[in-house]
C-alpha positions as CSV (number, residue, x, y, z in Angstrom):
1,X,15.3,16.8,-3.8
2,X,14.2,17.6,-0.2
3,X,10.6,18.8,0.2
4,X,11.8,21.4,2.7
5,X,13.8,23.5,0.2
6,X,13.2,26.4,-2.1
7,X,14.4,24.2,-5.0
8,X,11.4,21.9,-4.4
9,X,8.9,24.8,-4.2
10,X,10.2,26.1,-7.6
11,X,9.8,22.6,-9.0
12,X,6.4,22.0,-7.5
13,X,4.5,25.1,-8.5
14,X,4.7,24.6,-12.3
15,X,4.1,20.8,-11.7
16,X,0.7,21.5,-10.0
17,X,-0.4,23.7,-12.9
18,X,0.8,21.2,-15.5
19,X,-0.8,18.2,-13.8
20,X,-4.2,19.9,-13.5
21,X,-4.1,21.4,-16.9
22,X,-3.5,17.9,-18.5
23,X,-6.4,16.3,-16.6
24,X,-8.6,16.6,-19.6
25,X,-6.6,14.0,-21.4
26,X,-5.6,10.8,-19.6
27,X,-2.6,10.0,-21.7
28,X,-1.4,13.6,-21.6
29,X,-1.7,13.7,-17.8
30,X,0.2,10.4,-17.3
31,X,2.9,11.5,-19.7
32,X,3.3,14.9,-17.9
33,X,3.3,13.1,-14.5
34,X,6.0,10.7,-15.7
35,X,8.2,13.6,-17.0
36,X,7.8,15.4,-13.7
37,X,8.5,12.2,-11.7
38,X,11.7,11.5,-13.6
39,X,12.9,15.1,-13.5
40,X,12.4,15.0,-9.7
41,X,14.2,11.7,-9.3
42,X,17.0,12.6,-11.7
43,X,18.4,14.9,-9.0
44,X,19.5,11.8,-7.1
45,X,21.8,10.6,-9.9
46,X,21.9,8.7,-13.2
47,X,22.3,5.3,-11.5
48,X,19.0,5.8,-9.7
49,X,17.2,6.5,-13.0
50,X,18.7,3.4,-14.6
51,X,17.5,1.2,-11.8
52,X,14.1,2.8,-11.6
53,X,13.6,2.2,-15.4
54,X,14.7,-1.4,-15.1
55,X,12.3,-2.1,-12.2
56,X,9.4,-0.4,-13.9
57,X,10.0,-2.1,-17.2
58,X,10.2,-5.5,-15.4
59,X,6.9,-4.8,-13.7
60,X,5.2,-3.7,-16.9
61,X,6.4,-6.7,-19.0
62,X,5.6,-9.2,-16.3
63,X,2.1,-7.8,-16.2
64,X,1.7,-8.4,-19.9
65,X,3.1,-11.9,-19.7
66,X,0.9,-12.8,-16.7
67,X,-2.2,-11.7,-18.7
68,X,-1.4,-14.1,-21.5
69,X,-0.7,-17.2,-19.6
70,X,-3.0,-19.7,-17.8
71,X,-3.1,-19.5,-14.1
72,X,-1.0,-22.7,-13.6
73,X,1.8,-21.3,-15.8
74,X,2.0,-17.9,-14.2
75,X,4.2,-18.6,-11.2
76,X,7.5,-18.9,-13.1
77,X,6.9,-15.4,-14.5
78,X,6.3,-14.0,-11.0
79,X,9.3,-15.8,-9.6
80,X,11.6,-14.4,-12.3
81,X,10.3,-10.9,-12.3
82,X,10.2,-10.5,-8.5
83,X,13.5,-12.3,-8.3
84,X,15.0,-9.7,-10.6
85,X,13.7,-6.8,-8.6
86,X,15.0,-8.4,-5.4
87,X,18.4,-9.0,-7.1
88,X,18.7,-5.3,-8.0
89,X,17.8,-4.4,-4.4
90,X,20.4,-6.8,-3.1
91,X,23.1,-5.5,-5.4
92,X,22.7,-1.9,-4.7
93,X,21.7,-2.1,-1.0
94,X,23.1,-5.3,0.5
95,X,26.2,-6.2,-1.4
96,X,28.6,-4.9,1.2
97,X,26.6,-6.4,4.0
98,X,26.7,-9.9,2.3
99,X,30.4,-9.6,1.6
100,X,31.2,-8.7,5.2
101,X,29.0,-11.6,6.4
102,X,30.7,-14.0,4.1
103,X,34.1,-12.9,5.3
104,X,33.1,-13.3,9.0
105,X,31.7,-16.8,8.2
106,X,34.9,-17.7,6.3
107,X,37.1,-16.7,9.3
108,X,34.9,-18.7,11.7
109,X,35.1,-21.8,9.4
110,X,38.8,-21.5,8.7
111,X,38.2,-20.7,5.0
112,X,40.0,-17.4,4.9
113,X,41.9,-18.3,1.7
114,X,38.7,-19.0,-0.2
115,X,37.1,-15.7,0.6
116,X,40.1,-13.4,0.5
117,X,39.1,-12.3,-3.0
118,X,35.8,-10.9,-1.9
119,X,35.8,-7.1,-1.8
120,X,33.3,-4.5,-1.0
121,X,31.6,-2.8,-3.9
122,X,31.7,0.7,-5.1
123,X,28.0,0.8,-6.0
124,X,26.3,4.2,-5.4
125,X,23.5,4.5,-3.0
126,X,20.1,4.4,-4.8
127,X,17.7,6.7,-3.1
128,X,14.2,5.2,-2.4
129,X,15.1,1.9,-3.9
130,X,13.4,0.0,-1.1
131,X,10.1,1.9,-1.7
132,X,9.8,1.8,-5.5
133,X,11.0,-1.9,-5.6
134,X,8.2,-2.9,-3.2
135,X,5.7,-0.9,-5.2
136,X,6.8,-2.8,-8.3
137,X,6.6,-6.2,-6.5
138,X,3.1,-5.4,-5.2
139,X,1.9,-4.6,-8.8
140,X,3.3,-7.9,-10.1
141,X,1.6,-9.8,-7.3
142,X,-1.7,-8.1,-7.7
143,X,-1.7,-8.8,-11.5
144,X,-0.9,-12.4,-10.6
145,X,-3.7,-12.8,-8.1
146,X,-6.2,-11.0,-10.4
147,X,-8.3,-9.6,-7.6
148,X,-7.6,-5.9,-7.4
149,X,-6.1,-5.7,-11.0
150,X,-8.2,-7.5,-13.6
151,X,-6.0,-6.7,-16.5
152,X,-2.4,-5.3,-16.7
153,X,-1.9,-1.6,-16.8
154,X,-0.5,0.4,-19.6
155,X,3.2,1.4,-19.8
156,X,2.4,5.0,-18.8
157,X,0.3,3.9,-15.9
158,X,3.0,1.5,-14.5
159,X,5.8,4.0,-14.9
160,X,3.8,6.9,-13.4
161,X,2.7,4.7,-10.5
162,X,6.2,3.4,-9.6
163,X,7.9,6.7,-10.0
164,X,5.3,9.0,-8.4
165,X,7.5,11.7,-6.9
166,X,5.6,12.4,-3.7
167,X,6.1,8.8,-2.6
168,X,9.3,7.6,-4.3
169,X,11.8,8.7,-1.7
170,X,10.1,7.6,1.5
171,X,6.6,6.3,0.8
172,X,3.9,5.8,1.7
173,X,4.0,2.6,-0.3
174,X,1.0,2.8,-2.6
175,X,-0.9,0.0,-4.3
176,X,-1.2,0.3,-8.1
177,X,-5.0,-0.1,-8.1
178,X,-5.4,2.8,-5.7
179,X,-3.2,5.1,-7.8
180,X,-4.7,4.2,-11.2
181,X,-8.3,4.7,-10.0
182,X,-7.4,8.3,-9.0
183,X,-6.0,9.1,-12.4
184,X,-9.6,8.8,-13.6
185,X,-11.2,10.1,-10.4
186,X,-9.0,12.8,-8.9
187,X,-9.9,14.7,-5.7
188,X,-12.3,17.5,-6.7
189,X,-13.5,18.6,-3.3
190,X,-11.9,22.0,-2.8
191,X,-12.0,21.7,1.0
192,X,-10.1,18.4,0.8
193,X,-7.5,20.0,-1.5
194,X,-7.2,22.9,0.9
195,X,-6.5,20.5,3.7
196,X,-3.4,19.6,1.8
197,X,-1.9,22.9,2.9
198,X,-2.5,22.1,6.5
199,X,-0.8,18.7,6.1
200,X,2.2,20.5,4.6
201,X,2.3,22.9,7.6
202,X,2.0,19.9,9.9
203,X,4.9,18.2,8.2
204,X,7.1,21.3,8.2
205,X,6.5,21.8,12.0
206,X,7.3,18.2,12.8
207,X,10.5,18.1,10.7
208,X,11.9,21.6,10.9
209,X,11.1,22.4,14.5
210,X,10.9,19.2,16.6
211,X,12.9,16.6,14.7
212,X,15.7,19.0,13.8
213,X,16.0,20.4,17.3
214,X,16.2,17.0,19.0
215,X,18.7,15.7,16.4
216,X,21.0,18.7,16.8
217,X,20.8,19.3,20.5
218,X,20.7,15.8,22.1
219,X,20.3,12.8,20.0
220,X,23.3,13.1,17.7
221,X,25.7,13.9,20.6
222,X,24.4,11.0,22.8
223,X,24.8,8.4,20.1
224,X,28.2,9.7,19.0
225,X,29.8,9.6,22.5
226,X,27.5,7.9,25.0
227,X,30.4,7.6,27.5
228,X,30.5,11.3,27.9
229,X,26.9,11.7,29.1
230,X,25.1,10.9,32.3
231,X,22.5,8.1,32.4
232,X,19.7,10.7,32.6
233,X,21.0,12.4,29.4
234,X,21.2,9.0,27.8
235,X,17.5,8.4,28.7
236,X,16.6,11.8,27.3
237,X,18.6,11.0,24.1
238,X,16.7,7.7,23.7
239,X,13.3,9.3,24.3
240,X,14.4,12.1,22.0
241,X,15.2,9.8,19.2
242,X,11.9,8.1,19.5
243,X,10.2,11.4,19.1
244,X,12.7,12.5,16.4
245,X,12.1,9.6,14.1
246,X,8.4,9.9,14.6
247,X,8.3,13.6,13.8
248,X,10.8,13.1,10.9
249,X,9.0,10.3,9.2
250,X,5.4,11.3,10.0
251,X,6.4,14.8,9.0
252,X,7.6,13.6,5.6
253,X,4.4,11.6,5.3
254,X,2.3,14.7,6.1
255,X,4.2,16.6,3.4
256,X,3.8,13.8,0.9
257,X,0.0,13.6,1.6
258,X,-0.3,17.3,1.3
259,X,1.6,17.4,-2.0
260,X,-0.5,14.5,-3.2
261,X,-3.7,16.3,-2.3
262,X,-2.6,19.4,-4.3
263,X,-2.0,17.1,-7.3
264,X,-5.5,15.5,-6.9
265,X,-4.3,12.2,-5.3
266,X,-5.2,10.8,-1.9
267,X,-2.3,8.9,-0.5
268,X,-2.7,6.2,2.1
269,X,-2.1,7.1,5.8
270,X,1.1,6.0,7.3
271,X,0.8,6.8,11.0
272,X,-1.9,6.7,13.6
273,X,-0.5,7.8,17.0
274,X,1.9,4.8,17.2
275,X,3.1,5.7,20.7
276,X,-0.3,5.2,22.1
277,X,-0.2,1.5,21.3
278,X,-0.9,-0.9,24.1
279,X,0.9,-3.9,22.5
280,X,3.3,-4.6,19.6
281,X,0.6,-5.7,17.2
282,X,-1.2,-2.4,17.9
283,X,2.0,-0.5,17.4
284,X,2.7,-2.0,14.0
285,X,-0.9,-1.3,13.0
286,X,-0.1,2.4,13.7
287,X,3.5,2.8,12.6
288,X,4.6,2.9,9.0
289,X,1.2,1.4,8.1
290,X,1.9,1.1,4.4
291,X,5.0,-1.0,5.0
292,X,3.3,-3.1,7.8
293,X,0.4,-3.9,5.5
294,X,2.7,-4.7,2.6
295,X,4.7,-7.1,4.7
296,X,1.5,-8.7,6.0
297,X,-0.2,-9.1,2.6
298,X,2.7,-10.0,0.3
299,X,5.2,-11.7,2.7
300,X,3.5,-13.0,5.8
301,X,0.3,-14.2,4.1
302,X,1.1,-14.7,0.4
303,X,4.7,-15.9,0.6
304,X,4.9,-17.6,4.0
305,X,1.4,-18.8,4.5
306,X,0.4,-16.6,7.4
307,X,-1.4,-18.5,10.2
308,X,-2.8,-21.2,8.0
309,X,-0.2,-23.9,8.9
310,X,-0.4,-24.3,12.6
311,X,0.7,-22.3,15.7
312,X,4.4,-23.0,15.4
313,X,4.6,-22.1,11.8
314,X,2.7,-18.9,12.5
315,X,5.3,-17.8,15.0
316,X,8.1,-18.7,12.7
317,X,6.4,-16.7,9.9
318,X,6.0,-13.7,12.3
319,X,9.7,-13.8,13.2
320,X,10.8,-14.2,9.6
321,X,8.6,-11.3,8.5
322,X,10.0,-8.9,11.1
323,X,13.6,-10.0,10.4
324,X,13.1,-9.2,6.7
325,X,11.3,-6.0,7.7
326,X,14.3,-5.0,9.7
327,X,16.7,-5.9,6.9
328,X,14.6,-3.9,4.5
329,X,15.8,-0.8,6.3
330,X,19.4,-1.4,5.6
331,X,22.2,-4.0,5.4
332,X,23.5,-3.9,9.0
333,X,23.2,-6.2,12.0
334,X,21.6,-3.4,14.0
335,X,18.6,-3.6,11.7
336,X,18.5,-7.4,11.8
337,X,18.5,-7.3,15.6
338,X,15.9,-4.5,15.7
339,X,13.6,-6.5,13.4
340,X,14.3,-9.8,15.1
341,X,13.5,-8.4,18.6
342,X,10.3,-6.9,17.3
343,X,9.5,-10.3,15.8
344,X,10.2,-12.0,19.1
345,X,8.0,-9.5,20.9
346,X,5.2,-10.2,18.4
347,X,5.5,-13.9,19.0
348,X,5.3,-13.5,22.7
349,X,2.3,-11.2,22.4
350,X,0.4,-13.6,20.1
351,X,1.2,-16.6,22.4
352,X,-0.1,-14.6,25.4
353,X,-3.2,-13.4,23.5
354,X,-3.9,-17.1,22.5
355,X,-3.6,-18.1,26.1
356,X,-5.8,-15.3,27.3
357,X,-8.4,-16.3,24.7
358,X,-8.7,-19.7,26.4
359,X,-8.2,-18.4,29.9
360,X,-9.7,-14.9,30.0
361,X,-8.7,-12.7,33.0
362,X,-10.8,-9.8,34.2
363,X,-7.9,-7.9,35.6
364,X,-6.5,-7.3,32.0
365,X,-9.5,-5.1,31.3
366,X,-8.8,-2.8,34.2
367,X,-7.6,0.7,33.5
368,X,-4.3,0.2,35.4
369,X,-3.6,-3.0,33.4
370,X,-4.1,-1.1,30.1
371,X,-1.8,1.7,31.4
372,X,0.8,-0.8,32.3
373,X,0.5,-2.4,28.8
374,X,1.0,1.0,27.2
375,X,4.0,1.8,29.4
376,X,5.7,-1.6,28.6
377,X,5.0,-1.3,24.9
378,X,6.3,2.3,24.7
379,X,9.6,1.6,26.5
380,X,10.1,-1.7,24.6
381,X,9.8,0.3,21.3
382,X,12.0,3.1,22.6
383,X,14.8,0.8,23.8
384,X,14.8,-1.0,20.4
385,X,15.2,2.3,18.6
386,X,18.7,2.3,20.1
387,X,19.7,-0.5,17.7
388,X,17.9,1.3,14.8
389,X,19.8,4.6,15.5
390,X,23.3,3.3,16.4
391,X,26.0,2.9,13.8
392,X,27.0,-0.5,15.2
393,X,25.9,-3.2,17.6
394,X,28.7,-2.3,19.9
395,X,27.6,1.3,20.0
396,X,24.0,0.3,20.7
397,X,25.2,-1.9,23.6
398,X,27.3,1.0,24.9
399,X,24.3,3.3,24.9
400,X,22.2,0.7,26.7
401,X,25.0,-0.1,29.2
402,X,25.5,3.6,30.0
403,X,21.7,3.9,30.6
404,X,21.7,0.9,32.9
405,X,24.6,2.3,35.0
406,X,22.5,5.0,36.5
407,X,25.5,7.3,36.6
408,X,25.2,11.0,37.4
409,X,28.6,11.7,35.9
410,X,28.9,13.2,32.5
411,X,27.2,15.9,30.5
412,X,23.6,16.7,31.0
413,X,20.9,17.7,28.5
414,X,19.1,20.9,27.5
415,X,15.8,21.4,29.3
416,X,14.1,22.4,26.1
417,X,14.7,18.8,24.9
418,X,12.1,17.7,27.5
419,X,9.6,20.3,26.1
420,X,10.2,19.0,22.5
421,X,9.7,15.4,23.7
422,X,6.5,16.5,25.5
423,X,5.2,18.2,22.4
424,X,5.9,15.0,20.4
425,X,3.9,13.0,22.9
426,X,1.0,15.5,22.9
427,X,0.9,15.1,19.1
428,X,0.1,11.4,19.6
429,X,-2.8,12.3,21.9
430,X,-4.3,15.4,20.5
431,X,-2.8,15.8,17.0
432,X,-5.9,14.7,15.2
433,X,-8.1,17.1,17.3
434,X,-5.8,20.0,16.5
435,X,-5.9,19.2,12.8
436,X,-9.7,19.0,12.8
437,X,-9.9,22.3,14.6
438,X,-7.6,23.9,12.1
439,X,-9.7,22.5,9.2
440,X,-12.8,24.2,10.7
441,X,-11.0,27.5,11.1
442,X,-9.7,27.3,7.6
443,X,-13.1,26.7,6.2
444,X,-14.4,29.9,7.7
445,X,-11.8,32.1,5.8
446,X,-11.9,33.3,2.2
447,X,-9.4,31.7,0.0
448,X,-7.3,34.9,-0.1
449,X,-6.9,34.9,3.7
450,X,-6.2,31.1,3.6
451,X,-3.3,31.7,1.2
452,X,-1.8,34.5,3.4
453,X,-2.3,32.5,6.5
454,X,-0.5,29.4,5.1
455,X,2.4,31.6,3.8
456,X,2.8,33.3,7.2
457,X,2.6,30.0,9.1
458,X,5.2,28.4,6.8
459,X,7.5,31.4,7.2
460,X,7.3,31.3,11.0
461,X,7.9,27.5,11.1
462,X,11.0,27.8,8.8
463,X,12.3,30.7,11.0
464,X,12.0,28.5,14.1
465,X,14.2,25.8,12.6
466,X,17.9,25.6,12.2
467,X,19.8,27.0,9.2
468,X,19.8,24.3,6.7
469,X,17.4,21.4,7.3
470,X,18.8,17.9,7.6
471,X,17.7,15.2,5.1
472,X,14.8,13.0,6.1
473,X,15.9,9.9,8.0
474,X,14.1,7.5,5.7
475,X,15.7,8.9,2.6
476,X,18.6,6.5,3.2
477,X,16.3,3.5,3.1
């Protein structure tokens, strides 16, 4: 169910009333929330419900088992439960990719006869499986460590947390302790709840106006037939996709945060002006923050050892983390290359930072050096988005090759695309200031005027967009 539809509005209005009405009883609230979550997710198909129940049940049972065992005997339970969640993720998301990879390896090794029986699956796509699986794994790991979660949560708490409908499709990836604390201590500040409406308007503008326009008028055409466009149009298409994916994903996040606020839940931030980053580490501290922190805490540090085993092992761990982070987005070599190159960039940055720590240079603190660092980081990120967007590695190389040609032959681009890209860049720089200004203006109005203003603004935004809004990009992950 897309947030930007009348169907969602008709679903959400009674849900808000029901969730606040049941706040007086904890069990009643969790039960009502679970029913709403599963009704929302049921729109994606019955297979999704089955997998969601299996993952949630696994997380709940593993929490009970971990609470009953001594610390030294806990690891097998974690290994089996996390392994089962990863297995479901592999079956429904990576089966075809693994089969294709096995076939390619078999041909290279001359074992065609042995792998000829391998066939691609007919498994349906499970919406949001990467997100709710990671939430389940984080719960299991937190119960195992016993720091944030002292005792396992109840069945209703686990099921409501993993299936929470504002986040299940595309995040942000929540931590179980943050969610459960807010069951008992919801947002009660009316001003903060009212800000939820501004977040919803922000998300609508980013998705309906900017993301949809760039997708329909330049990005889709350039990546479908790059040979038909001039190098300048290719460049605009690449910049356009960088802004499109930011506006699409951060727009979804704003909508999720706004919906969460109206339900009384404060969701974790997921973006912090990522295109202002001056290095790759800074970028990943600003982009998809909930995933970056998840990979850091549960994979890089907990599973791989982080930087505790020497410099070489640290670099290997960084590279492995980003490779897995790339593969998390989908079973395709384009995502592996995208994650691997980001990992390589992070290794180079950390090596350079370590060298500068021992041999500091004053010129690196100069304004021009910081501007150059931003320029290099921004274009590195934009060029790697080509692999993320392209349907195949060959298509990505074709797009980059056409860009490098510097050819003036081929179709051009609409001038308004430059304006849309410019607005997307301005959001990085002044988006927070604009939001703060809107909050102050909102606080000066009576609630009746606020309601009329929000309704009019939403109507104008929807009228500015195309007929029929495209699904969010991250829905397929």
